[in-house]
Each structure stands twice: as structure tokens, then as C-alpha cells.
C-alpha positions in Angstrom: 22.2 69.4 95.8 20.0 67.3 93.7 18.9 65.4 96.6 17.9 68.3 98.8 16.8 70.6 96.1 14.3 67.5 95.1 11.5 67.4 97.8 11.5 71.6 97.3 12.1 71.9 93.5 10.4 75.5 93.9 13.7 76.6 95.6 16.1 75.7 92.6 13.7 77.0 90.1 13.8 80.5 92.1 17.4 80.5 92.4 17.8 80.1 88.6 15.3 82.7 87.8 17.1 85.2 89.3 20.6 84.2 87.7 18.6 84.3 84.7 16.9 87.7 85.2 19.8 90.5 86.5 17.5 93.3 85.5 15.4 92.2 87.7 17.8 92.7 90.9 18.7 95.8 89.3 15.6 97.5 89.0 14.9 96.5 92.5 18.0 98.1 93.6 16.8 101.5 92.0 13.7 101.6 93.0 14.8 101.1 96.4 17.4 103.5 96.3 15.4 106.0 94.7 12.7 105.4 97.7 15.2 105.9 100.3 16.0 109.4 98.3 12.4 110.4 98.1 11.8 109.5 101.6 15.1 111.2 102.8 14.4 114.5 100.6 11.0 114.6 102.6 12.6 114.8 105.7 15.3 117.1 105.0 12.1 119.4 103.8 10.3 118.5 106.9 13.3 119.6 109.3 13.4 122.8 107.6 10.0 123.6 107.3 9.9 122.7 111.0 13.0 125.4 112.3 10.9 128.1 110.2 7.5 127.3 111.7 8.4 126.5 115.5 9.6 130.2 115.4 6.2 130.8 115.3 4.8 130.6 119.6 3.2 127.2 119.8 2.8 124.4 122.0 5.5 121.5 120.8 3.5 118.3 120.1 4.4 115.3 122.4 4.1 113.0 119.3 5.9 114.0 115.9 3.9 111.9 113.4 0.4 112.4 115.1 1.5 116.6 115.8 -0.9 118.3 118.4 -3.5 115.8 117.2 -2.6 113.6 120.3 -4.3 116.0 122.3 -7.7 114.5 121.0 -6.9 110.8 120.4 -8.2 109.3 122.6 -11.5 110.7 121.6 -12.2 109.5 117.8 -15.4 107.4 118.9 -17.2 110.3 118.3 -17.5 113.3 115.9 -19.2 115.0 117.9 -17.0 115.3 120.8 -14.0 115.6 118.9 -15.1 118.6 117.1 -16.2 120.5 120.5 -12.7 119.3 121.8 -10.9 120.5 119.0 -12.9 123.8 118.9 -12.0 124.2 122.8 -8.6 123.7 122.1 -8.1 126.3 119.5 -10.0 128.6 121.8 -7.3 127.9 124.4 -4.5 128.5 122.1 -5.8 131.9 121.1 -6.1 133.0 125.0 -2.6 131.8 125.4 -1.2 133.5 122.3 -3.3 136.7 123.0 -0.5 138.8 123.0 1.1 137.6 119.9 -2.3 137.2 118.3 -0.1 133.9 116.0 0.1 130.5 117.2 1.0 127.2 115.1 0.0 123.8 115.9 0.3 120.3 113.9 -1.9 118.1 112.3 0.6 115.4 111.7 3.3 116.4 110.1 1.2 119.2 108.6 2.2 122.7 110.2 -0.8 124.9 110.3 -0.4 129.2 111.3 -3.7 130.7 112.9 -3.3 134.4 112.8 -6.3 137.1 114.5 -4.6 140.1 114.4 -7.0 142.1 112.2 -3.9 144.1 110.4 -2.3 140.6 109.7 -5.7 139.4 108.4 -6.2 142.5 106.0 -2.9 141.9 104.4 -4.1 138.6 103.6 -7.3 139.1 102.6 -6.6 142.0 100.4 -4.2 140.2 98.5 -4.8 139.9 94.8 -2.1 136.8 94.9 -3.2 134.6 97.5 -5.3 132.6 96.1 -4.2 129.0 96.5 -6.4 126.7 98.7 -4.5 124.4 101.2 -4.6 120.3 100.5 -7.5 119.6 102.7 -9.8 121.7 100.1 -9.0 118.6 97.7 -12.0 116.4 100.1 -14.7 118.9 99.0 -13.8 118.0 95.5 -16.7 115.2 95.1 -18.8 117.7 96.8 -18.6 121.1 95.2 -16.5 120.0 92.2 -14.1 123.1 90.9 -16.5 125.9 91.7 -16.0 128.9 93.7 -15.0 128.0 97.0 -12.4 125.3 95.7 -11.0 126.7 92.5 -8.2 129.6 92.4 -6.5 131.6 89.8 -7.9 132.4 86.6 -10.9 130.1 87.2 -11.3 131.7 90.7 -11.3 135.5 89.4 -13.4 134.6 85.9 -16.3 132.6 88.1 -16.0 135.5 91.3 -16.7 138.2 89.1 -19.6 136.5 87.5 -21.4 135.6 90.5 -20.8 139.2 91.8 -24.2 140.9 90.4 -26.2 138.1 91.8 -25.4 139.3 95.1 -25.2 143.5 94.7 -27.1 144.8 97.8 -30.1 146.5 95.7 -30.9 142.7 94.4 -31.0 141.2 97.8 -33.2 144.2 98.4 -36.0 142.8 96.6 -36.0 138.9 98.5 -36.3 140.7 101.6 -40.1 139.2 100.9 -38.0 135.8 101.2 -36.7 136.7 104.7 -39.7 137.8 105.9 -41.5 134.9 105.6 -38.8 132.3 106.6 -37.7 134.7 109.3 -41.6 134.1 110.8 -41.9 130.6 110.5 -38.1 130.7 112.7 -40.3 132.5 115.3 -43.1 130.2 115.4 -40.8 127.6 116.0 -38.9 129.0 118.6 -42.2 129.9 120.1 -42.9 126.1 120.3 -39.9 125.5 122.9 -39.7 128.6 124.7 -40.2 127.0 128.0 -37.5 124.5 127.3 -34.7 125.4 129.7 -32.2 125.2 126.7 -32.6 125.5 123.0 -29.7 124.9 120.5 -30.3 127.7 118.4 -27.8 126.0 115.5 -30.6 123.7 114.4 -33.6 126.3 114.2 -31.4 128.8 112.8 -29.7 126.6 109.7 -33.2 125.4 108.5 -34.2 128.6 108.2 -31.4 130.5 106.5 -31.8 127.1 103.9 -35.1 127.6 103.4 -33.8 131.5 102.3 -30.9 130.5 100.3 -32.9 128.1 98.4 -36.0 130.7 97.6 -33.9 134.0 96.9 -30.9 131.7 95.2 -32.3 128.9 93.4 -35.7 130.0 93.4 -37.2 127.4 94.8 -39.0 126.2 98.3 -37.7 123.4 100.4 -40.0 123.8 103.2 -36.7 123.1 105.4 -38.4 124.2 108.5 -41.8 122.7 108.4 -40.3 119.1 107.1 -36.6 118.6 108.0 -37.1 114.9 106.7 -36.6 116.0 103.5 -34.7 114.4 101.5 -32.8 117.1 100.5 -32.2 118.6 103.9 -31.2 115.0 105.2 -28.8 114.5 102.2 -27.3 117.8 103.0 -26.8 117.0 106.6 -25.4 113.8 105.9 -22.8 115.2 103.5 -21.6 117.6 105.6 -21.6 115.1 108.5 -19.6 112.8 106.6 -17.3 115.4 105.0 -16.3 116.2 108.6 -15.7 112.7 109.8 -13.5 112.1 106.9 -11.7 115.8 107.6 -10.6 114.4 111.3 -9.5 111.5 110.4 -6.3 111.5 108.5 -6.1 107.7 107.8 -9.6 108.7 105.7 -8.4 110.9 103.3 -7.1 108.6 100.6 -10.1 108.3 98.3 -10.0 104.7 98.2 -9.9 104.1 101.6 -13.2 106.6 102.5 -14.8 105.0 99.7 -14.7 101.2 101.5 -15.0 102.4 104.9 -19.0 103.1 106.1 -18.5 106.8 106.1 -17.5 106.6 102.6 -20.4 105.0 101.5 -23.2 106.7 103.2 -21.0 110.0 101.9 -21.6 109.1 98.4 -25.1 107.7 98.4 -26.2 111.0 99.8 -24.0 112.8 97.5 -25.8 111.5 94.9 -29.0 112.2 96.1 -27.8 115.8 96.5 -26.5 116.2 93.0 -29.4 113.9 91.4 -31.7 116.9 93.1 -29.8 119.9 92.0 -29.1 118.3 88.5 -32.7 118.5 88.2 -33.9 121.9 89.3 -31.3 123.3 86.8 -32.5 121.3 84.1 -35.9 122.7 85.0 -35.4 125.6 85.2 -33.6 125.5 82.1 -36.2 124.6 80.0 -38.7 127.3 81.8 -36.3 130.1 80.7 -36.2 129.0 77.3 -40.0 128.8 77.4 -40.1 132.1 78.8 -37.6 133.5 76.3 -40.0 132.3 73.6 -42.9 134.0 74.9 -40.9 137.4 75.3 -41.5 137.1 79.2 -39.8 139.3 81.6 -40.3 137.4 85.1 -39.6 133.7 84.7 -42.1 132.3 87.3 -40.3 128.8 88.4 -42.2 125.2 88.3 -39.8 122.4 89.5 -42.7 120.1 91.2 -40.7 121.2 94.5 -42.3 124.8 94.7 -43.6 127.6 92.2 -42.8 131.3 92.9 -42.4 134.7 90.7 -39.5 136.3 92.1 -36.7 138.6 90.7 -34.0 137.1 88.6 -32.4 134.8 91.2 -28.6 133.2 91.1 -29.5 130.3 89.2 -31.5 132.3 86.5 -28.1 134.5 86.2 -25.8 131.2 85.8 -28.2 129.8 83.2 -28.7 132.6 81.2 -24.3 133.1 81.1 -24.1 129.1 80.1 -27.2 130.4 77.4 -25.2 132.9 76.0 -21.7 131.3 76.5 -21.9 127.3 76.4 -18.4 127.1 77.8 -20.2 127.3 81.4 -21.8 123.8 81.5 -24.4 122.6 83.2 -22.1 120.4 85.6 -20.4 124.0 86.3 -23.2 125.8 87.2 -24.3 122.3 89.7 -20.8 122.8 91.3 -21.5 126.9 92.1 -25.4 126.2 93.2 -24.1 123.2 95.2 -21.3 125.2 96.6 -23.5 128.4 98.0 -26.2 126.2 98.9 -24.0 125.2 101.6 -21.7 128.0 101.6 -24.6 130.8 101.7 -26.9 128.6 104.6 -24.1 127.2 107.1 -21.6 130.4 107.1 -25.1 132.3 107.5 -26.9 130.4 110.1 -23.3 129.9 112.6 -23.2 134.0 112.6 -26.5 134.3 113.4 -26.1 131.6 116.4 -23.2 133.3 117.9 -24.8 136.8 117.0 -28.0 135.3 119.2 -25.5 133.6 122.0 -23.3 137.0 122.6 -25.8 139.0 122.7 -28.2 136.7 125.3 -24.8 136.5 127.2 -24.3 140.4 127.7 -28.3 141.4 129.3 -27.7 145.1 129.1 -26.7 145.0 125.2 -30.1 142.9 124.8 -32.3 145.5 126.4 -30.5 148.5 124.2 -31.0 145.9 121.0 -35.2 145.5 122.4 -35.5 149.3 123.2 -34.6 149.9 119.8 -36.6 147.7 117.9 -39.6 148.8 120.1 -38.9 152.4 119.3 -39.2 151.0 115.2 -42.3 148.8 115.6 -43.7 149.7 118.5 -47.1 147.3 119.4 -47.2 146.1 116.3 -44.6 143.3 116.4 -45.9 141.0 113.4 -45.9 143.2 110.3 -43.1 142.4 107.9 -39.9 144.1 108.2 -38.8 146.8 105.5 -35.4 148.2 104.4 -36.4 151.6 106.0 -36.7 149.4 109.0 -33.6 148.1 108.6 -31.4 151.1 107.7 -33.3 152.3 111.5 -31.8 149.7 113.3 -28.1 151.3 114.3 -27.2 150.2 117.5 -28.4 146.3 116.2 -26.2 146.6 113.2 -23.0 147.6 115.6 -24.0 144.6 118.0 -23.9 142.1 115.1 -20.4 143.9 113.7 -19.1 143.4 117.1 -20.3 139.4 117.5 -18.8 138.8 114.3 -15.5 140.2 114.9 -15.3 138.2 118.6 -12.1 136.4 118.5 -12.6 133.7 121.0 -16.0 132.2 119.6 -15.4 132.6 115.9 -12.0 130.8 116.3 -13.0 128.1 114.1 -14.9 129.7 111.2 -13.2 133.1 111.0 -9.6 133.2 112.1 -8.0 132.6 108.3 -5.2 129.6 109.0 -2.8 129.3 106.5 0.4 127.0 105.3 3.5 128.5 104.6 6.0 126.2 103.1 10.2 126.1 102.6 9.5 128.6 99.7 7.5 130.9 102.3 4.0 130.6 99.7 0.9 131.1 101.4 -2.1 128.7 101.1 -5.3 129.8 102.3 -7.5 127.7 104.8 
């Protein structure tokens, strides 16, 4: 034995160590057993969940691990291609299950249920208890923190109650000057491309809504339509793009793997620029509000080096005043809410406007009636600013906008409510 083991002394030491440390073997056995039990419990829960979810109409996935995502697994080389393909697949599902107006599909081992029957959606949206968000919202935390979009429960209720007054329709009427100014810039931009064969309206409308929400909610001008290369604009685009790239690549969901990837490095670089900009605006605005209070000024004129305006109290002013009265709302909490509304406020509005323009363009008869109504209001004076009285007269346009927002098939990705339903039959909004 000594002759055999002498050339390989580590073999002898290894065998001796195992006999001298019986606790190691025991602990290793316990760990393996617990891991096996945990995996078995997960598989049993998933099997029970699958039996429950599969009662809902849907296409049975070919691959149990990839789910229905396997349909688009061949085109992971392009985020844009994936986005378009995923949208087309969901639209196809909505047509296939139009009678039921509910269907389920699987992303990996995670089931998702989409429903678009008004009566069903009403039950969910009017529920005071179904406020929990799905697990994917965790991916937004580095960007938006635990603001109104990502929070739930009592925190969500408190934040919702706090910010709602800033969006009362009477206050929004005070910002019609802002909407007029930014809309005029949009029209001028579109006139420059009116002879093009086709135009991607989303790009133009998104910049317009970004300008409008920054000026009305934060009280600053970023001139996104006139300067698309603005660092703030580019940071928002980059962060949103990298977030989408991560969302459709489940292997990047773990924070460490994402941080080490090229997507993660680009995301965090742009995110730092975005947060720094927001914090600077908040701090400067707080200083000016404090100075204005010392001089008993009723109206605060923002001056943050980006643009100077004198507007009614904006969303940011409301948050800062709340912070001054109640320090439990920290400046970082304000940053979370501001970033949330800068993203939600411009992106969702831009999508709604873009789809409205697209659908009206597909229906010449509707477009003609909208044009006739606007001509009856403005006549030949098409350059004058729009007033609130003008808006009240746009009855047909209002109906057309409401119909486009209710259109199931084109709005499926943005307006259809998706939920996860677990074995305890609890719901999480998606």
C-alpha cells in the first residue's frame, strides 16, 4: 500500500481526511437530500399549476423548458426582430382565441394568462386588493426603484394618493400652453418629411411627449425634438433598450450575469447619467422653492441651467413640497417617482397617440370626418393655439380616440392585462 500510494501521497491524505471528518460526509448528504426535496417540490407545484393553467385555451408548448418562447428562439440575434415577432405572435393568439377572449402561454416554466374581455378586465382593474406586481417588475428596480409603478400594498396606496392631485384635469388645463408649443414643433418636424414614402411616427411622437412631460411635470425644458442627441434623451433610450434586451433574454435576469454582459454595462452607464440628471434637477428645484418661500413668492420660476419657465405648480413641485413638510419622503423617493413618470408619462402616451394616428390613417372615412370637424372649429386659422373650449368641441375626434384605445389587436402588447395565476389562485398584475 505504501509502495502504491507513495508516488501519489495526496491520495492517501485524501482518504484519511474523509475518515477523520465524518461530519463532512453527513453534511454533504443532508445538502443533497434537501436539494433533491426542494427540486421535487418545485416540480410537483409546477405540475399542479400546469394542470390548472392548461384548462385555459392556448397552444401547448413544444419545449417544456422554453415554453412558447421556443417559437422565436431562432431570432435572438436582434432585439427589434424579437419584439416584432413577439407582438405578431400575441396578435395571432388573440385572433385564434377571439371567441374566448382569454388565452395562456408559457415563457419558460412561467405561465402567463392574457385576457381582453372588457367585463373581465373591469373586475381586475377595479379590485382594491389585486395590487401585487409580477416577478419581472424586479428588473425595473435598478431604474425606477420602488416607485408607483413597481410598488404594491400600502406603499402603492400612499404614493397614489400623494401624486393624484398633480394630475387633476383642472391642473392639466393650465399646461395647455406647453402642449400647444410642443405640438407645433411636432407639426413642423412632420412637414419636413411629408414627401417621404413612409414615416415612423413613433420616433417623432415619442420626442414630443418627452418634451411635454418634462416641461409640465418637472418644469424643465430638454428640447428633445430639437436636439435628439441630448444626453438625457439618449440615456432614456439606451436604458429602455437595454431593459428590453434583458427582459427577452431570461439568462440575463440574474443581476450578476446581466452586470457582466455588454447589455448590463451599457445599461448601468446610461442609468448613472439618467439618475444624476434627475437628482440634479430635484436638488436645484428644491433650492429654488426654499428661496421662493423665504421671499414669499407664490409662483416659482425654475432655473436649472436647462431651461427657465414660469408655470403653475408642476408634479415635481408637489413632491418637493411634500418632502419639505414630511421628511419621510426622501429625495431618493422623489427621484424614483420622477423617473417613473418621465418614463411612463411619455412612453405610454406616445404609443397611444401613434396607434391612434395609424388606425385613423387606415380608415379614410374616419379621417375625413375628423378633418371636417377640425375645419369647422378652426376654419382657415390653422396656426392659432388650441384652447380648452376647442377641445370640448372635438366630439367625433374624442370618440375616434376612445375607439382606437379599445382596439384589442393593435393594443394587445400595451393595453391587454396579463396576470400570473399561482396554485393558491392569487393574482399578480403584469
